[in-house]
C-alpha positions in Angstrom: 29.7 4.8 -2.5 27.5 7.9 -2.5 25.7 8.8 0.7 22.2 7.4 1.0 19.2 8.0 3.2 19.6 6.1 6.5 16.2 4.3 6.2 17.2 3.1 2.7 20.6 1.8 4.0 18.9 0.0 6.9 16.4 -1.6 4.5 19.2 -2.7 2.1 21.1 -4.2 5.1 18.1 -6.4 6.0 17.5 -4.6 9.3 13.9 -3.7 8.6 11.6 -2.5 5.9 12.0 1.1 5.0 8.9 2.1 7.0 10.1 0.2 10.1 13.6 1.7 9.6 12.0 5.1 9.8 10.5 4.1 13.2 14.0 3.0 14.4 15.4 6.4 13.4 12.7 8.5 15.0 12.9 6.3 18.1 16.5 7.2 18.7 17.9 3.7 18.1 20.2 4.6 15.2 23.6 6.3 15.5 26.0 7.6 12.9 29.7 7.9 14.1 28.5 7.6 17.7 25.8 10.3 17.5 22.1 9.6 17.8 20.2 10.5 14.6 16.5 11.1 14.8 15.9 13.2 11.7 14.4 11.3 8.7 16.3 12.1 5.5 19.7 12.0 7.1 22.3 10.6 4.7 25.3 8.5 5.4 27.9 6.4 3.6 28.5 3.0 5.1 32.0 3.0 3.7 32.8 6.3 5.4 30.5 6.3 8.5 29.9 3.9 11.3 26.2 3.2 11.4 24.7 1.3 14.4 21.3 0.1 15.5 20.9 -0.6 19.2 24.7 -0.6 19.4 25.3 -3.1 16.7 27.1 -2.0 13.5 25.1 -2.2 10.3 26.9 -4.2 7.6 25.4 -4.4 4.2 24.5 -8.0 3.2 24.3 -9.4 -0.3 20.6 -9.5 -1.3 18.9 -12.8 -0.7 15.5 -13.8 -2.3 13.9 -17.0 -1.2 10.6 -18.9 -1.8 9.6 -21.1 1.1 6.9 -23.8 1.3 5.5 -23.0 4.7 4.0 -26.0 6.5 0.8 -25.8 8.4 1.0 -24.9 12.1 4.0 -22.7 11.7 4.0 -18.9 12.5 5.2 -16.8 9.6 7.3 -14.5 11.8 10.8 -14.8 13.1 9.7 -14.9 16.8 6.6 -15.9 18.6 5.8 -14.9 22.2 3.6 -18.0 22.6 6.5 -20.3 21.7 5.0 -21.8 18.6 7.2 -22.9 15.7 8.3 -20.1 13.4 9.8 -19.8 9.9 13.1 -18.8 11.6 13.6 -22.5 12.5 13.8 -23.3 8.8 16.2 -20.4 7.9 19.1 -21.4 10.1 21.3 -22.3 7.1 20.7 -19.0 5.4 23.7 -16.7 5.8 21.5 -13.5 6.0 18.9 -12.0 8.2 15.9 -12.7 6.0 12.3 -11.9 6.9 8.9 -12.9 5.4 7.3 -10.7 2.8 3.8 -10.5 4.3 2.3 -13.3 6.3 0.4 -16.6 6.1 -1.9 -17.7 8.9 -0.8 -20.3 11.4 -2.9 -23.0 9.8 -2.3 -21.9 6.2 0.4 -23.6 4.2 2.1 -22.8 0.9 4.2 -20.1 -0.8 5.9 -17.6 1.3 8.7 -15.2 0.1 11.5 -14.1 2.3 14.3 -11.6 1.8 16.8 -9.3 3.4 16.0 -6.6 0.9 13.6 -4.2 2.5 12.9 -2.3 -0.7 12.0 -5.6 -2.5 9.5 -6.4 0.3 8.0 -3.0 0.2 7.7 -3.1 -3.6 5.8 -6.3 -3.6 3.5 -5.4 -0.7 2.6 -1.8 -1.8 -1.1 -1.6 -2.4 -0.7 0.1 -5.7 1.2 -2.9 -7.1 -1.7 -5.2 -6.4 0.5 -8.3 -6.3 -1.8 -11.3 -7.0 -1.9 -14.0 -4.3 -3.4 -17.3 -5.5 -5.0 -19.7 -3.0 -6.8 -23.0 -3.1 -9.4 -23.5 -0.4 -11.6 -26.4 0.7 -15.0 -25.1 2.0 -18.0 -26.7 3.6 -21.0 -26.9 1.3 -21.7 -26.9 -2.4 -20.7 -23.6 -3.9 -22.9 -23.2 -7.1 -22.7 -20.5 -9.7 -25.0 -18.1 -7.9 -22.8 -18.6 -4.8 -19.7 -17.7 -6.6 -21.1 -14.2 -7.2 -21.3 -13.7 -3.5 -17.7 -14.9 -3.0 -16.6 -12.3 -5.6 -18.3 -9.4 -3.8 -16.5 -6.9 -1.6 -16.8 -7.3 2.2 -15.8 -4.9 5.0 -12.7 -5.6 7.2 -11.6 -3.2 9.9 -14.1 -0.6 8.6 -12.8 -0.6 5.0 -14.2 -2.4 1.9 -12.0 -5.1 0.3 -11.1 -5.4 -3.3 -13.3 -8.0 -4.9 -11.7 -11.4 -5.1 -11.4 -13.6 -8.3 -13.0 -16.9 -7.4 -13.5 -20.0 -9.5 -14.8 -23.5 -8.6 -12.3 -26.3 -9.1 -14.5 -29.3 -8.1 -16.9 -30.8 -5.7 -15.8 -33.2 -3.0 -18.8 -34.9 -1.5 -20.6 -32.1 0.4 -17.6 -29.8 0.1 -16.1 -27.6 -2.6 -12.6 -26.8 -3.7 -12.2 -23.2 -4.8 -9.3 -21.2 -6.4 -9.2 -17.6 -5.0 -7.0 -14.7 -6.2 -6.5 -11.8 -3.9 -4.7 -8.5 -4.8 -4.4 -7.3 -1.2 -3.5 -8.7 2.1 -6.3 -8.2 4.6 -6.2 -10.2 7.8 -7.9 -13.6 7.4 -9.7 -12.2 4.3 -10.6 -15.6 2.8 -11.8 -17.0 6.1 -14.0 -13.9 6.5 -15.3 -14.4 2.9 -16.3 -17.9 3.9 -18.1 -16.7 7.0 -19.9 -13.9 5.0 -21.1 -16.4 2.3 -22.0 -19.2 4.6 -19.3 -21.6 3.4 -16.7 -22.0 6.2 -13.1 -22.5 5.1 -11.8 -26.0 6.2 -8.4 -25.9 4.6 -6.3 -23.2 2.9 -3.1 -23.1 1.0 -1.3 -20.4 -1.0 -0.2 -21.5 -4.5 1.7 -18.5 -5.5 2.6 -14.9 -4.7 3.3 -12.3 -7.5 3.7 -15.3 -9.9 6.2 -17.1 -7.8 5.2 -20.6 -6.6 6.7 -23.3 -4.4 5.9 -26.1 -6.8 8.4 -29.0 -6.3 9.3 -28.0 -2.7 8.3 -30.2 0.2 6.8 -28.5 3.2 9.6 -26.9 5.1 11.9 -26.6 2.1 13.0 -23.4 0.2 15.0 -22.3 -2.8 16.5 -19.1 -4.2 14.5 -17.2 -6.8 16.1 -17.5 -10.2 17.5 -14.6 -12.2 14.6 -15.0 -14.7 12.1 -14.7 -11.8 13.8 -11.6 -10.5 14.0 -10.0 -13.9 10.2 -10.6 -14.3 9.5 -9.1 -10.9 11.6 -6.1 -11.8 9.7 -5.6 -15.0 6.3 -5.9 -13.3 6.9 -4.4 -9.9 10.1 -2.4 -10.2 12.0 -4.5 -7.7 14.7 -5.6 -7.0 16.5 -2.5 -8.1 19.6 -4.5 -9.0 19.4 -8.1 -10.2 22.0 -10.2 -8.4 24.1 -12.9 -10.0 22.8 -16.4 -9.2 24.4 -18.1 -6.2 24.7 -21.8 -5.3 21.5 -23.0 -3.6 21.6 -24.5 -0.1 22.6 -28.1 0.2 20.1 -30.3 -1.6 17.7 -27.4 -1.6 16.5 -28.3 2.0 16.0 -26.1 5.0 17.8 -26.9 8.3 14.7 -28.5 9.7 14.1 -30.5 6.5 17.7 -31.7 6.6 17.4 -33.1 10.1 14.8 -35.7 9.0 16.3 -39.2 9.1 16.6 -41.2 5.9 14.1 -44.1 5.4 15.1 -46.9 7.8 17.7 -44.7 9.5 17.9 -43.3 13.0 17.6 -39.6 13.6 20.6 -37.6 14.5 20.3 -36.1 18.0 20.4 -32.3 18.4 19.4 -31.1 21.8 19.2 -27.5 20.5 16.6 -28.4 17.9 12.9 -28.6 18.9 11.1 -31.7 17.8 8.9 -31.2 14.7 6.2 -33.2 13.4 6.5 -34.2 9.8 4.0 -32.5 7.5 1.5 -35.2 6.8 1.1 -34.5 3.1 1.7 -32.0 0.3 -1.2 -29.7 -0.5 -3.4 -31.3 -3.2 -2.8 -30.4 -6.8 -5.4 -28.4 -8.5 -8.2 -30.9 -9.2 -10.0 -30.9 -12.6 -13.3 -29.0 -12.9 -16.5 -31.0 -12.7 -20.1 -30.3 -13.6 -22.1 -29.0 -10.7 -24.6 -31.5 -9.2 -28.0 -30.5 -8.0 -27.9 -28.7 -4.6 -28.9 -31.1 -1.8 -32.0 -30.3 0.1 
């Protein structure tokens, strides 16, 4: 194997994204053959050199690409200082150090991609790629046609204007409205801030898809591997992954570790003192409802 840049090797091994790998190198946490390396651009060959991060040897993993149906009230990080449930609890059966690609808010459910391929994550998250993220939101109030124009306007977050969102009305639900929203960037709580700016607070939010990959057919807490066809499409559209892997057998019954611990109907749960108790997700996010004609605005 030819020598590669250290940050690329760390990203390929699932240690961190390439940007975070650069921080590890400049922070003096990476060694090659026992010597600390802090210069970006340093090359190494994992077959010829011993590469370590914080004293642990870096071993290249086979690339793993997953789509996960994140339940509500779960943090989309691998650790949480507040002790809240994290996606890591659902990845215990994955034989790789996968990390989420982007994030979903604590109360937001739906499609979340995970991988141990740092280049893949960087490719989908790069602003120039404008990967579409499709959401369904339930908001308070009746969003009429003239209100949709305000939802599609740019707002300012952290001192910078956002890209206009694509917003369409799905249906009315009493005095509330279901909307479909397409974002091509990942600003913090952007949809909630749109709701605040337009006067229609967001009551419920779920992500339907990310870069065209959806979690349809997955129960909350379950995941599956991306298919070769999905990976080939992503490579055509976003340039990643660089190498398309051969399909590998999916996890048992396509369930996560947490999902697998649920008892069968009428059965008794298996005890596991190392596993925190989890509440069952009350229901799957609603399917996209049919469009309806707008009623007159209530006065």
